[in-house]
Wavefront OBJ file of the C-alpha trace (Angstrom):
o trace
v 110.960 136.213 83.515
v 109.756 137.038 86.715
v 106.173 135.696 85.551
v 108.011 132.476 84.581
v 109.996 132.099 87.743
v 106.870 132.562 89.801
v 105.398 129.717 87.893
v 108.430 127.651 88.538
v 108.262 127.818 92.167
v 104.355 127.479 92.272
v 104.783 123.947 90.160
v 108.057 123.291 92.699
v 105.262 124.328 95.814
v 102.457 122.068 94.366
v 105.009 118.956 94.583
v 106.135 119.610 97.811
v 103.194 120.463 99.916
v 100.467 117.877 100.402
v 97.441 117.736 98.895
v 94.419 118.353 101.115
v 90.986 116.754 100.374
v 88.431 119.208 100.245
v 85.444 118.730 102.502
v 83.401 115.074 101.783
v 80.457 116.879 100.780
v 81.861 119.059 98.338
v 83.117 115.490 96.505
v 80.981 114.089 93.808
v 79.586 111.052 95.048
v 80.942 110.884 98.170
v 78.985 111.341 101.490
v 78.388 113.961 104.147
v 78.973 111.372 106.772
v 81.352 108.996 107.769
v 80.242 105.943 109.532
v 82.817 103.774 111.890
v 81.349 100.619 113.369
v 83.033 99.994 116.527
v 81.365 96.622 117.739
v 79.184 94.168 116.488
v 77.433 91.849 119.201
v 77.010 88.914 118.846
v 80.430 88.169 116.639
v 78.816 84.657 115.506
v 75.281 84.091 116.015
v 74.493 81.260 117.493
v 71.813 78.953 119.839
v 72.934 80.704 123.416
v 72.926 84.421 121.802
v 70.951 86.708 122.651
v 67.611 87.762 120.343
v 69.007 90.479 118.603
v 72.102 91.820 117.095
v 73.714 95.515 118.840
v 75.957 97.234 116.345
v 77.693 99.869 117.721
v 79.715 103.135 116.110
v 80.080 106.944 115.817
v 78.780 109.515 113.078
v 80.544 111.998 111.804
v 79.451 114.949 109.766
v 82.762 115.685 107.411
v 80.565 117.601 105.387
v 80.820 121.431 105.708
v 76.746 121.434 105.888
v 74.358 120.834 108.789
v 72.874 117.342 108.264
v 69.145 116.862 110.223
v 66.835 114.329 111.210
v 69.389 111.608 111.155
v 68.107 108.672 111.418
v 69.088 104.637 110.602
v 68.013 101.079 110.115
v 69.678 97.660 109.515
v 68.412 95.867 106.678
v 69.981 91.904 105.458
v 69.840 90.020 102.101
v 70.082 86.198 101.537
v 72.240 84.051 102.500
v 75.149 83.765 100.455
v 75.436 80.045 98.579
v 78.535 80.338 96.465
v 81.944 81.847 96.364
v 81.442 84.451 93.992
v 77.939 85.937 96.396
v 79.850 85.956 99.096
v 82.870 88.029 97.612
v 80.431 90.364 95.977
v 78.708 90.612 99.028
v 81.923 91.264 101.280
v 82.142 94.265 98.637
v 78.698 95.623 99.227
v 76.956 94.247 95.758
v 74.420 92.700 97.380
v 70.381 93.728 97.143
v 68.342 93.486 100.219
v 65.260 91.783 101.291
v 64.076 93.459 104.780
v 63.233 97.035 105.285
v 62.483 97.446 109.495
v 61.492 100.758 110.082
v 64.097 103.469 110.629
v 65.068 104.740 114.466
v 65.960 108.250 115.250
v 69.727 108.849 116.092
v 69.853 112.907 116.165
v 68.460 115.526 115.023
v 71.413 117.659 114.140
v 74.574 117.231 113.271
v 76.743 120.699 112.318
v 80.018 120.227 110.237
v 82.696 117.948 112.197
v 80.213 116.902 115.042
v 80.157 113.478 116.049
v 77.658 111.408 117.549
v 78.015 107.907 118.586
v 75.240 105.410 118.441
v 74.070 101.764 119.622
v 71.271 100.152 116.372
v 69.272 97.256 118.304
v 67.908 94.770 116.024
v 65.699 91.577 116.329
v 66.833 88.515 114.976
v 63.126 87.602 114.649
v 59.682 89.117 114.635
v 58.698 92.751 113.367
v 60.724 94.896 112.189
v 63.475 92.451 112.335
v 66.263 90.360 110.214
v 64.154 87.911 109.571
v 66.965 85.499 110.222
v 65.536 81.419 110.266
v 68.534 79.173 109.631
v 72.369 79.219 109.782
v 74.169 81.035 106.688
v 76.352 84.290 105.983
v 73.742 87.025 105.936
v 74.641 90.148 104.196
v 73.780 93.217 106.386
v 73.751 97.091 105.192
v 73.679 99.229 107.984
v 71.834 102.778 106.318
v 71.867 105.987 107.641
v 69.447 108.997 106.219
v 69.317 112.506 106.803
v 68.487 116.161 105.290
v 72.055 117.774 104.424
v 70.947 121.534 104.649
v 68.273 122.817 102.822
v 68.419 119.874 100.562
v 66.267 116.541 99.971
v 66.233 113.555 102.731
v 69.151 110.680 101.003
v 71.355 108.157 102.602
v 74.136 110.378 103.937
v 76.336 107.147 105.130
v 76.570 103.181 104.989
v 77.876 100.001 105.963
v 77.789 96.792 104.976
v 79.057 93.086 106.467
v 78.331 90.011 106.636
v 76.713 88.059 110.029
v 77.380 84.500 110.236
v 74.515 82.580 112.192
v 75.459 78.744 113.159
v 72.132 78.578 114.752
v 69.113 80.669 115.882
v 68.700 81.890 119.224
v 67.359 78.732 121.091
v 68.188 76.314 119.151
v 70.915 73.430 118.599
v 73.881 74.577 115.843
v 73.805 72.462 112.778
v 77.143 71.109 112.542
v 78.596 70.520 108.971
v 79.991 67.284 107.526
v 83.104 68.036 108.511
v 85.219 71.061 110.205
v 87.734 73.604 108.080
v 91.185 72.424 108.963
v 91.880 76.254 109.264
v 95.527 77.879 110.110
v 96.089 82.160 110.352
v 99.486 83.979 109.860
v 99.735 87.153 112.222
v 101.953 89.866 109.996
v 104.466 91.310 112.983
v 105.424 94.328 110.152
v 105.912 97.793 109.874
v 107.678 100.529 107.603
v 111.438 100.701 107.304
v 112.759 103.004 109.859
v 116.295 103.249 110.455
v 118.427 105.743 108.706
v 121.323 103.975 109.880
v 121.938 100.894 111.969
v 124.274 100.999 115.140
v 127.982 100.444 113.875
v 130.513 100.000 116.437
v 131.411 103.617 117.219
v 128.275 104.851 115.061
v 124.562 104.621 117.426
v 121.252 103.466 115.459
v 119.649 106.760 113.748
v 115.941 106.474 113.116
v 114.184 108.988 110.576
v 110.997 109.668 113.334
v 109.843 108.155 116.480
v 106.400 107.163 115.183
v 107.457 103.174 115.946
v 107.629 104.170 119.849
v 103.544 105.104 119.442
v 103.296 102.027 117.706
v 104.881 99.523 120.426
v 103.481 101.287 123.123
v 100.191 100.607 124.522
v 97.453 101.603 122.499
v 99.710 101.504 119.446
v 98.796 98.959 116.241
v 101.529 96.886 117.129
v 100.986 96.548 120.715
v 97.668 96.020 120.691
v 98.222 92.835 117.489
v 100.390 91.025 120.038
v 98.428 91.749 123.033
v 95.037 90.120 121.382
v 96.824 87.251 120.260
v 98.604 86.268 123.370
v 95.137 86.828 125.596
v 92.901 85.393 123.540
v 95.139 82.522 121.820
v 98.362 82.370 123.779
v 100.382 79.283 123.789
v 99.577 75.866 124.553
v 95.831 76.676 123.364
v 93.705 74.970 120.914
v 93.500 78.225 118.637
v 96.869 79.016 119.588
v 98.337 76.249 117.788
v 96.647 77.115 114.486
v 98.766 80.385 114.540
v 101.749 81.358 112.567
v 103.680 84.815 113.295
v 104.968 86.274 110.143
v 107.922 88.413 111.667
v 109.942 91.328 109.815
v 113.711 90.902 110.893
v 114.125 94.670 110.217
v 111.251 95.884 112.933
v 112.846 93.483 115.164
v 116.447 94.608 114.512
v 115.322 98.367 115.031
v 113.258 97.550 117.833
v 116.279 95.660 119.465
v 118.162 98.894 118.844
v 115.560 101.049 120.216
v 115.886 98.900 123.920
v 119.499 100.054 123.888
v 119.259 103.671 122.991
v 118.580 105.360 119.547
v 119.222 108.887 117.893
v 116.011 110.381 115.797
v 116.608 112.800 112.676
v 114.541 115.768 113.382
v 113.417 118.228 110.538
v 115.974 120.343 110.558
v 118.601 117.611 110.251
v 119.792 117.408 113.701
v 119.629 114.564 115.989
v 118.086 113.532 119.385
v 117.507 111.476 121.918
v 114.853 108.593 120.797
v 111.962 108.464 123.361
v 110.770 104.839 122.978
v 113.316 102.499 124.897
v 110.544 101.500 127.795
v 107.931 101.479 124.759
v 110.100 98.837 123.168
v 111.287 96.783 125.734
v 107.716 95.822 126.821
v 107.054 95.045 123.477
v 109.514 92.830 122.945
v 109.265 90.975 125.799
v 105.524 90.511 124.928
v 106.485 89.749 121.553
v 108.786 86.777 122.897
v 106.237 85.292 125.361
v 103.549 85.526 122.528
v 106.023 83.509 120.109
v 107.116 80.976 122.379
v 106.854 77.525 121.070
v 104.919 78.497 118.218
v 105.271 78.591 114.371
v 107.184 81.650 113.817
v 108.387 82.385 109.724
v 110.852 84.917 108.839
v 110.108 87.497 106.401
v 113.079 88.587 104.040
v 114.606 91.888 105.882
v 112.532 94.553 105.425
v 110.281 92.253 103.569
v 112.476 92.667 100.638
v 111.075 92.221 96.609
v 112.760 89.109 96.155
v 111.011 88.690 92.878
v 112.664 92.421 91.848
v 116.004 91.481 93.184
v 115.997 87.573 91.089
v 115.170 89.163 88.061
v 117.911 92.336 88.555
v 120.278 88.763 89.155
v 121.148 90.002 92.615
v 121.455 86.455 94.527
v 123.739 87.975 97.170
v 121.640 90.646 97.450
v 118.356 87.830 98.436
v 120.677 85.748 100.406
v 120.974 89.123 102.560
v 117.869 89.213 103.153
v 116.833 85.532 103.886
v 119.837 85.920 106.375
v 116.980 87.724 108.029
v 115.905 84.371 109.882
v 119.025 83.917 111.941
v 118.018 87.933 113.166
v 114.599 86.024 114.320
v 115.928 82.959 116.343
v 118.768 85.101 118.062
v 116.082 88.127 119.042
v 113.374 85.668 119.696
v 114.867 82.459 120.582
v 113.027 80.477 118.194
v 113.805 78.558 115.572
v 111.885 79.949 112.555
v 110.095 77.434 109.912
v 111.560 76.869 106.792
v 108.858 78.841 105.142
v 108.454 82.231 102.893
v 105.401 84.429 102.415
v 106.307 86.699 99.327
v 105.172 90.133 98.699
v 101.616 89.355 96.974
v 101.930 85.703 97.277
v 103.796 85.557 94.438
v 106.888 84.088 92.813
v 108.862 84.164 89.595
v 111.750 82.012 87.996
v 114.630 83.663 89.225
v 113.691 84.035 92.469
v 112.180 80.698 93.517
v 115.589 79.011 92.349
v 117.069 81.567 95.154
v 115.526 80.917 98.218
v 118.329 78.072 99.733
v 116.792 76.066 102.183
v 113.033 77.104 102.446
v 110.708 74.780 102.407
v 107.426 76.303 101.915
v 105.796 78.757 100.168
v 102.642 80.408 100.947
v 101.165 81.898 97.517
v 98.221 82.832 95.978
v 96.084 80.855 93.641
v 96.579 82.754 90.719
v 100.093 82.805 91.080
v 100.024 78.679 90.650
v 98.682 76.814 87.681
v 96.243 74.745 89.612
v 92.269 74.592 89.078
v 90.246 77.391 90.253
v 89.053 76.709 93.480
v 91.997 74.079 94.903
v 93.449 74.764 98.330
v 95.647 71.919 98.238
v 99.098 71.796 98.278
v 101.229 71.295 95.283
v 105.179 70.915 94.719
v 106.830 73.747 92.387
v 107.537 72.185 89.349
v 111.559 72.257 88.634
v 111.998 73.809 92.718
v 111.978 70.963 95.417
v 109.469 73.335 97.168
v 106.032 72.916 98.636
v 103.204 75.390 97.970
v 100.589 76.199 99.855
v 97.710 78.133 98.362
v 96.306 81.048 100.504
v 92.493 81.068 100.669
v 91.491 83.819 98.795
v 88.070 84.251 100.250
v 89.660 84.473 103.518
v 92.363 87.232 102.573
v 89.325 89.394 100.890
v 87.519 88.810 103.703
v 90.448 90.458 106.185
v 92.255 93.047 103.294
v 89.666 95.317 102.375
v 92.717 96.556 100.168
v 93.335 93.384 98.707
v 92.472 94.008 95.155
v 93.474 97.707 95.247
v 97.328 99.151 94.493
v 97.402 99.389 97.898
v 97.628 95.917 98.982
v 100.488 95.608 100.304
v 102.075 99.200 101.176
v 98.790 100.537 103.458
v 97.471 99.930 106.704
v 94.890 97.593 106.573
v 91.827 97.892 106.965
v 92.044 101.247 107.303
v 88.749 101.657 109.335
v 85.851 99.574 110.238
v 88.009 96.563 111.513
v 85.429 95.177 113.596
v 83.265 94.550 109.961
v 86.642 92.795 108.215
v 86.113 90.507 111.063
v 82.591 89.686 110.892
v 83.569 88.781 107.329
v 86.220 86.546 108.007
v 83.843 84.541 110.551
v 80.815 84.410 108.162
v 83.515 83.294 105.343
v 84.751 80.679 107.278
v 80.921 79.816 108.083
v 80.259 79.542 104.079
v 83.351 77.359 103.441
v 82.512 74.695 106.149
v 79.331 74.654 104.273
v 78.687 75.200 100.634
v 82.005 76.296 100.035
v 84.012 73.296 101.548
v 87.486 71.916 99.613
v 88.228 68.768 100.748
v 92.024 67.708 101.108
v 92.676 71.590 102.064
v 93.546 73.577 104.511
v 92.120 77.041 104.649
v 95.203 79.515 105.401
v 93.757 82.856 106.552
v 96.327 85.276 105.327
v 95.355 88.835 106.865
v 96.982 92.105 104.925
v 101.146 92.673 105.732
v 100.035 95.498 107.412
v 97.334 94.561 110.058
v 95.854 97.532 111.344
v 93.460 95.327 113.513
v 92.243 97.429 116.802
v 92.971 95.064 119.627
v 89.127 94.335 120.422
v 88.182 93.557 116.514
v 90.949 91.428 116.742
v 89.716 89.782 119.834
v 86.348 89.527 118.391
v 87.711 87.918 115.747
v 89.617 85.307 118.024
v 86.684 85.036 120.114
v 84.418 84.402 116.792
v 87.204 81.739 115.391
v 86.800 79.792 118.614
v 82.818 80.029 118.601
v 83.106 78.345 115.359
v 85.475 75.566 116.103
v 83.539 74.443 119.518
v 80.423 74.600 117.100
v 82.506 72.232 114.568
v 82.926 74.859 111.874
v 86.626 74.752 112.037
v 89.687 72.999 113.160
v 92.243 74.905 114.026
v 95.143 73.696 112.209
v 99.260 73.770 111.953
v 100.358 75.947 108.865
v 100.581 72.692 106.191
v 103.772 71.198 105.399
v 104.422 68.513 103.208
v 107.467 66.417 101.695
v 106.965 68.045 97.738
v 108.539 64.883 96.437
v 104.811 63.146 97.043
v 102.522 66.046 95.624
v 101.606 66.846 92.286
v 103.536 69.848 90.462
v 102.207 73.448 89.665
v 103.885 76.415 87.618
v 104.412 79.671 89.034
v 102.619 81.956 87.148
v 103.766 85.742 88.354
v 100.728 88.143 88.126
v 101.434 90.899 85.898
v 99.556 93.310 87.594
v 102.329 92.467 90.421
v 104.850 92.947 87.666
v 103.860 96.116 87.611
v 103.956 97.437 90.701
v 107.774 95.921 91.407
v 110.705 98.143 92.664
v 112.386 99.837 89.354
v 115.042 98.576 87.792
v 116.921 102.278 87.817
v 116.672 101.628 91.979
v 117.656 97.903 91.563
v 121.121 99.327 89.344
v 122.093 101.557 92.153
v 121.071 99.485 95.012
v 123.564 97.012 93.292
v 126.167 99.497 92.742
v 126.164 100.149 96.381
v 126.177 96.780 97.178
v 129.174 96.581 95.700
v 131.053 98.826 97.466
v 130.219 97.395 101.159
v 131.203 93.543 99.715
v 134.581 95.326 98.613
v 135.373 96.858 102.232
v 134.251 93.249 103.510
v 137.079 92.006 101.518
v 139.719 94.730 101.983
v 139.560 94.716 105.293
v 140.479 92.703 108.429
v 140.169 91.896 111.606
v 142.539 93.101 114.565
v 143.519 90.176 116.811
v 143.340 92.721 120.055
v 140.007 94.005 118.613
v 136.464 91.825 119.506
v 135.121 93.476 116.363
v 134.253 91.127 113.280
v 134.113 93.033 109.954
v 130.875 91.628 109.668
v 129.648 94.418 112.759
v 130.837 97.056 110.127
v 129.707 95.672 106.916
v 126.363 93.458 107.117
v 124.285 96.953 109.200
v 125.010 98.611 105.408
v 123.844 95.808 103.388
v 121.024 95.693 105.760
v 119.941 99.547 105.002
v 120.082 98.742 101.013
v 117.370 96.317 101.722
v 114.861 98.868 102.995
v 115.010 100.446 99.232
v 113.422 97.376 97.642
v 111.073 96.909 100.910
v 107.310 95.904 100.233
v 106.196 99.320 101.334
v 107.731 101.045 98.486
v 105.808 99.096 95.857
v 104.046 101.286 92.709
v 106.230 104.015 94.952
v 109.450 104.285 93.406
v 109.768 107.706 95.192
v 109.903 105.913 98.131
v 112.472 103.289 96.850
v 114.434 105.503 95.441
v 114.359 107.684 99.037
v 115.865 104.666 100.979
v 118.702 103.369 98.688
v 119.750 106.745 98.989
v 119.530 106.804 102.496
v 121.472 103.712 102.613
v 123.688 105.262 100.663
v 124.770 108.085 102.560
v 125.382 105.739 105.484
v 127.726 103.806 103.679
v 129.956 107.244 102.481
v 129.653 107.854 106.108
v 131.393 104.942 106.993
v 133.660 104.479 103.763
v 135.326 108.541 104.477
v 136.704 107.319 107.801
v 139.314 105.917 105.892
v 140.816 109.169 104.574
v 144.228 111.075 103.398
v 144.837 113.070 107.204
v 144.263 116.989 105.962
v 147.494 118.998 105.743
v 147.635 122.397 106.828
v 149.392 125.037 104.783
v 152.395 124.146 102.295
v 155.096 121.714 101.573
v 158.682 123.352 101.193
v 160.755 120.738 99.747
v 164.593 122.326 99.426
v 166.615 119.319 97.649
v 165.647 116.965 95.008
v 164.569 113.886 97.078
v 163.004 115.452 99.671
v 160.028 113.246 100.826
v 156.275 114.824 101.075
v 155.005 112.982 104.356
v 151.371 111.325 103.727
v 149.209 110.205 106.821
v 146.373 107.805 106.342
v 143.895 107.380 109.143
v 141.356 104.904 109.912
v 138.329 105.183 112.453
v 136.935 101.908 112.036
v 137.267 99.356 114.311
v 138.405 97.122 111.712
v 141.815 97.246 109.370
v 141.339 98.492 106.156
v 143.632 97.728 102.759
v 143.998 100.816 101.029
v 145.463 101.793 97.447
v 146.727 105.279 96.710
v 146.048 107.313 93.591
v 148.190 109.986 92.637
v 147.953 111.360 89.032
v 150.992 112.517 87.593
v 152.030 116.012 87.166
v 154.424 117.746 84.673
v 157.549 117.817 85.449
v 157.178 116.019 88.889
v 158.393 112.471 89.286
v 156.813 110.737 92.371
v 156.519 107.158 93.647
v 155.694 105.623 97.010
v 158.143 103.444 98.959
v 154.738 101.146 99.813
v 153.478 99.810 96.619
v 150.469 97.374 96.269
v 147.971 97.066 99.137
v 148.242 99.151 102.351
v 146.998 98.175 105.451
v 145.772 100.502 108.026
v 145.069 99.736 111.600
v 141.714 99.964 113.406
v 141.399 103.342 115.286
v 144.705 104.476 113.988
v 146.998 105.744 111.445
v 150.216 105.433 109.380
v 152.455 107.702 106.960
v 153.786 107.125 104.289
v 156.577 108.974 102.626
v 156.294 110.314 98.722
v 159.350 110.416 96.930
v 159.274 113.301 94.283
v 161.873 114.681 92.167
v 160.891 118.032 90.999
v 162.374 118.904 87.542
v 161.533 122.525 88.079
v 161.321 125.231 90.652
v 157.979 126.761 91.752
v 154.768 125.746 93.546
v 153.074 122.304 92.062
v 150.258 120.535 92.995
v 149.467 117.488 94.125
v 146.166 115.130 94.453
v 146.161 111.893 96.937
v 143.102 109.802 97.225
v 142.334 106.429 98.337
v 140.272 103.370 97.612
v 139.781 99.761 98.551
v 142.022 97.329 96.258
v 138.760 96.577 94.354
v 138.562 100.601 93.608
v 136.033 101.498 95.819
v 136.665 104.708 96.640
v 137.403 105.713 100.549
v 137.249 109.321 101.815
v 137.824 112.114 99.995
v 141.078 113.426 97.351
v 143.416 115.557 99.363
v 145.160 118.263 97.359
v 148.181 119.382 99.004
v 150.342 122.536 97.831
v 154.004 121.553 96.919
v 157.051 124.401 96.564
v 160.432 123.278 95.242
v 163.420 125.545 95.356
v 165.246 122.943 93.709
v 166.063 123.843 89.962
v 166.912 120.411 88.944
v 168.213 120.255 84.670
v 168.342 123.992 85.253
v 171.246 124.288 87.247
v 173.875 122.943 84.842
v 172.365 124.926 82.078
v 173.274 128.197 83.857
v 176.030 127.264 85.102
v 176.994 126.638 81.472
v 175.838 129.802 80.318
v 177.787 131.687 82.935
v 180.971 129.817 81.728
v 180.468 131.418 78.362
v 180.046 134.768 79.338
v 182.879 135.061 81.886
v 185.351 133.231 78.807
v 183.297 136.453 76.721
v 184.260 138.922 78.550
v 187.727 138.316 79.922
v 188.551 137.899 75.959
v 186.917 141.227 75.358
v 188.913 142.756 78.816
v 192.489 141.062 77.212
v 191.708 142.760 73.621
v 190.910 146.172 75.159
v 194.384 146.073 76.502
v 196.497 145.103 73.883
v 195.091 148.204 71.131
v 195.925 150.278 74.418
v 199.013 149.209 74.817
v 199.626 149.354 71.021
v 198.132 153.137 70.906
v 200.695 154.256 73.736
v 203.999 153.136 72.014
v 202.618 154.877 68.968
v 202.663 158.174 70.006
v 205.706 157.598 72.203
v 207.696 157.388 69.011
v 206.618 160.522 67.463
v 207.472 163.487 69.546
v 211.520 162.083 69.222
v 211.680 162.980 65.852
v 210.321 166.383 66.046
v 212.088 167.907 68.806
v 214.550 169.980 66.998
v 212.768 171.784 64.671
v 210.186 172.511 67.861
v 213.647 173.969 69.740
v 214.485 176.055 66.596
v 211.181 177.664 66.826
v 211.196 178.400 70.067
v 214.277 180.288 69.811
v 213.142 182.593 66.880
v 209.717 183.242 68.452
v 209.668 182.844 72.054
v 205.780 183.851 72.341
v 204.582 180.783 70.115
v 205.699 177.864 72.649
v 202.734 178.800 74.662
v 200.380 177.911 71.580
v 199.934 174.461 70.325
v 199.380 174.472 66.644
v 199.261 170.750 66.230
v 197.771 167.641 67.362
v 200.964 166.800 68.431
v 201.317 169.612 70.473
v 198.564 168.874 72.340
v 199.133 165.744 73.409
v 202.546 167.034 74.568
v 200.483 169.366 76.452
v 198.186 167.440 78.338
v 200.498 164.607 79.478
v 203.564 167.817 80.749
l 1 2 3 4 5 6 7 8 9 10 11 12 13 14 15 16 17 18 19 20 21 22 23 24 25 26 27 28 29 30 31 32 33 34 35 36 37 38 39 40 41 42 43 44 45 46 47 48 49 50 51 52 53 54 55 56 57 58 59 60 61 62 63 64 65 66 67 68 69 70 71 72 73 74 75 76 77 78 79 80 81 82 83 84 85 86 87 88 89 90 91 92 93 94 95 96 97 98 99 100 101 102 103 104 105 106 107 108 109 110 111 112 113 114 115 116 117 118 119 120 121 122 123 124 125 126 127 128 129 130 131 132 133 134 135 136 137 138 139 140 141 142 143 144 145 146 147 148 149 150 151 152 153 154 155 156 157 158 159 160 161 162 163 164 165 166 167 168 169 170 171 172 173 174 175 176 177 178 179 180 181 182 183 184 185 186 187 188 189 190 191 192 193 194 195 196 197 198 199 200 201 202 203 204 205 206 207 208 209 210 211 212 213 214 215 216 217 218 219 220 221 222 223 224 225 226 227 228 229 230 231 232 233 234 235 236 237 238 239 240 241 242 243 244 245 246 247 248 249 250 251 252 253 254 255 256 257 258 259 260 261 262 263 264 265 266 267 268 269 270 271 272 273 274 275 276 277 278 279 280 281 282 283 284 285 286 287 288 289 290 291 292 293 294 295 296 297 298 299 300 301 302 303 304 305 306 307 308 309 310 311 312 313 314 315 316 317 318 319 320 321 322 323 324 325 326 327 328 329 330 331 332 333 334 335 336 337 338 339 340 341 342 343 344 345 346 347 348 349 350 351 352 353 354 355 356 357 358 359 360 361 362 363 364 365 366 367 368 369 370 371 372 373 374 375 376 377 378 379 380 381 382 383 384 385 386 387 388 389 390 391 392 393 394 395 396 397 398 399 400 401 402 403 404 405 406 407 408 409 410 411 412 413 414 415 416 417 418 419 420 421 422 423 424 425 426 427 428 429 430 431 432 433 434 435 436 437 438 439 440 441 442 443 444 445 446 447 448 449 450 451 452 453 454 455 456 457 458 459 460 461 462 463 464 465 466 467 468 469 470 471 472 473 474 475 476 477 478 479 480 481 482 483 484 485 486 487 488 489 490 491 492 493 494 495 496 497 498 499 500 501 502 503 504 505 506 507 508 509 510 511 512 513 514 515 516 517 518 519 520 521 522 523 524 525 526 527 528 529 530 531 532 533 534 535 536 537 538 539 540 541 542 543 544 545 546 547 548 549 550 551 552 553 554 555 556 557 558 559 560 561 562 563 564 565 566 567 568 569 570 571 572 573 574 575 576 577 578 579 580 581 582 583 584 585 586 587 588 589 590 591 592 593 594 595 596 597 598 599 600 601 602 603 604 605 606 607 608 609 610 611 612 613 614 615 616 617 618 619 620 621 622 623 624 625 626 627 628 629 630 631 632 633 634 635 636 637 638 639 640 641 642 643 644 645 646 647 648 649 650 651 652 653 654 655 656 657 658 659 660 661 662 663 664 665 666 667 668 669 670 671 672 673 674 675 676 677 678 679 680 681 682 683 684 685 686 687 688 689 690 691 692 693 694 695 696 697 698 699 700 701 702 703 704 705 706 707 708 709 710 711 712 713 714 715 716 717 718 719 720 721 722 723 724 725 726 727 728 729 730 731 732 733 734 735 736 737 738 739 740 741 742 743 744 745 746 747 748 749 750
């Protein structure tokens, strides 16, 4: 038994403690060093560029052995000429054709030690890249060294595409026509609000990590800062950008700005520290989005397809209402456009999009010819589908074809390589890969992890390509669907396998009904400025955290957030309750009422229904029947009429629900003592009367028998008196000796 208990504890600990990876050198097939490329100069090679490419970065020994004799070189492959070849090159699956000499980077690198480097490689001449014409060139940054006492080998590498529009000193060769290009800028994070603010109840966040992301140097701050600097409002490049904003993030930041609480590891609450960062970032975002294209994501980037499959149109409407939050907070009018999770929709969801006019979809989610990027009309719906350029998406999102494609921060590192790949993909699209009558829509990963310097490099490169005639900044397409060819929706099987699980959706639906039931069972006080929606809408919003894109393929995360929302709903519902009754209720008569007090700590009036189970021997009735409204932040007492059929102590359970049956508060149990005998009293009175009659009759009978005996005894001495006196004369002594029963009785009476 002890062994089984120890094994069970070990299993539980293994599920709770994060698994720590061993050093990279001990993992089979992993390199012993990590290479981070931080900067590539120039990002686009043009006629005015220097005659060399400089690659800067850091090399870290991630093994448990000393690495000695560290050297590096930069090699290139042939320029790509087809879209599949460009895709392979971005994945690092391209051979090299040049082999310049190695240069020394460091003599030795101890475990955990890091060294910075700057590699300079000429574009032409000896030991160079040997580039003589425009194109998109695959490059390999190759580091060699000797780990421990082993043999010399490649210890780290980085691969990317280098865009070249002209060799240094020559005029650029302009393509036939520039590529119309738009770019989406995603402003998305992870759900953070455990409970959105409700009048009288402050905002609670599960942690304070968002404050770091909003502060200078943080991911979200750097993203907005770089876009504002390099593609501000009114600039030609700025007109091609469209911000995809999560309303949940905006509401969270707005709440932080006003003051919030943070849940601590021990369950307590503490003041948040990110108010200043939240206000700074929100002002910067307002500046960046002013007068520009903004589209609102569903609230918390909710999985509309999963909600549509579950038949929850009202929840979909709640999610799409997030556009109103974007309008209120940023003071912009969002476009009626949608960028669904994984760029995919199915039929049930497509029919629930309200006034959405345009959807951004991956080409594999539409029944269109391979390579087509032209807008189409979604068959059976008044929707324009704009295909996302898959080549540009793969360039910016290294995780696009992995299970983490919408959940993880991407790129996880080396954002400079993603920027280079995107610029090279644009060069290819403008030359060998041009698609007529189409706009290349560049869509980064949802949770874009691009450093500010890398994003500046990307935007600077795009501007350079625009100046060279390779691309034309274009607003996000929008077209009357009536003029477009039709195409069918094709929901990818892989996307369906990552949806939020049905049991989680079922729990969400049940909780959503409870929220709606509270709304329907409440009313606003004429003297109060609080509206019903200020109480119920935050609860409905919280449920959407459980179907966020952040939990695709992660059922545990989805369940966690639905449970968090359920806890918040329970907390609000518990504000309407039967007041705890101290002690015991003593009743002295059959019609004595029991006072029941209902308390409402919510800022809206709530209608309640009483539920009191029957108690054997007790009849109960409330004078108030039907729905009883409890005033906002008030209380109301109700007399519970009872008629006890017995004396003693009995228990009464009182509970409350909304009109639709949603429980409010908890069941209160009252101990009631009754001194009233009820129907027992007439029965006892009857028994007592019978006993009294029997006892009285018994006394009468005894008296009659006694009287009769006395009469018989009094007649016997008179008849025998003469004989007694004669005997006494003859024998005087015998008078003192009784000899018969009659004599004995006479003596006793003398």
